[in-house]
C-alpha positions as CSV (number, residue, x, y, z in Angstrom):
1,X,-12.8,13.9,-2.0
2,X,-11.9,9.9,-1.9
3,X,-8.5,8.8,-1.2
4,X,-7.4,4.9,-1.6
5,X,-4.7,2.8,0.2
6,X,-3.5,-0.2,-0.9
7,X,-3.3,-3.7,1.2
8,X,-2.5,-7.0,0.9
9,X,-3.8,-10.3,3.4
10,X,-1.8,-10.9,6.2
11,X,-2.2,-13.9,8.6
12,X,-5.7,-12.6,9.5
13,X,-5.9,-9.0,9.2
14,X,-5.6,-7.0,6.0
15,X,-1.4,-5.0,6.3
16,X,-1.2,-1.9,4.7
17,X,1.3,-0.1,2.5
18,X,3.6,2.7,4.3
19,X,6.7,4.3,3.3
20,X,10.4,3.0,4.9
21,X,13.2,6.0,4.5
22,X,15.8,3.3,6.2
23,X,19.2,3.3,4.5
24,X,18.8,-0.6,4.1
25,X,15.0,-1.1,3.5
26,X,13.5,-1.0,-0.3
27,X,10.4,1.7,0.9
28,X,8.0,-0.9,1.3
29,X,6.5,-1.7,4.4
30,X,3.7,-3.2,5.4
31,X,1.4,-1.9,8.9
32,X,-1.4,-3.3,10.3
33,X,-2.2,0.2,11.6
34,X,-4.4,1.9,9.4
35,X,-3.4,5.2,10.1
36,X,0.2,5.0,9.0
37,X,-0.8,3.9,6.0
38,X,0.1,5.8,2.4
39,X,-2.7,7.9,1.0
40,X,-3.2,8.1,-2.9
41,X,-5.6,11.0,-4.1
42,X,-6.7,9.1,-7.1
43,X,-7.7,5.7,-8.4
44,X,-5.8,6.1,-11.1
45,X,-2.5,6.2,-9.1
46,X,-3.2,3.7,-7.0
47,X,-4.2,1.2,-9.8
48,X,-0.3,2.4,-11.5
49,X,1.4,1.8,-7.4
50,X,-0.3,-1.1,-7.1
51,X,0.8,-2.5,-10.8
52,X,4.7,-1.8,-10.1
53,X,4.6,-2.9,-6.7
54,X,3.6,-6.3,-8.3
55,X,6.0,-6.1,-11.4
56,X,9.1,-5.7,-9.2
57,X,8.2,-6.8,-5.6
58,X,5.8,-9.4,-6.8
59,X,3.2,-8.9,-4.0
60,X,-0.2,-8.9,-4.7
61,X,-1.9,-5.5,-3.2
62,X,-5.4,-4.3,-2.9
63,X,-6.6,-1.1,-3.6
64,X,-9.5,0.3,-0.8
65,X,-11.5,3.8,-0.2
66,X,-10.4,5.7,2.6
67,X,-12.8,6.7,4.3
């Protein structure tokens, strides 16, 4: 079954969306470590989240297929 991750382009490489559970954080954190990225089972869920992140936080994110 395919899984999807969200990412944005950093200065030299992709930065992957990961969850943050700290009280002073928006919950949106990016990491260069692909293994730490959040994964989504359906493309529809990944698309919905990408739209929500763009709307709420102004980040332009892309959807990648996880091997």
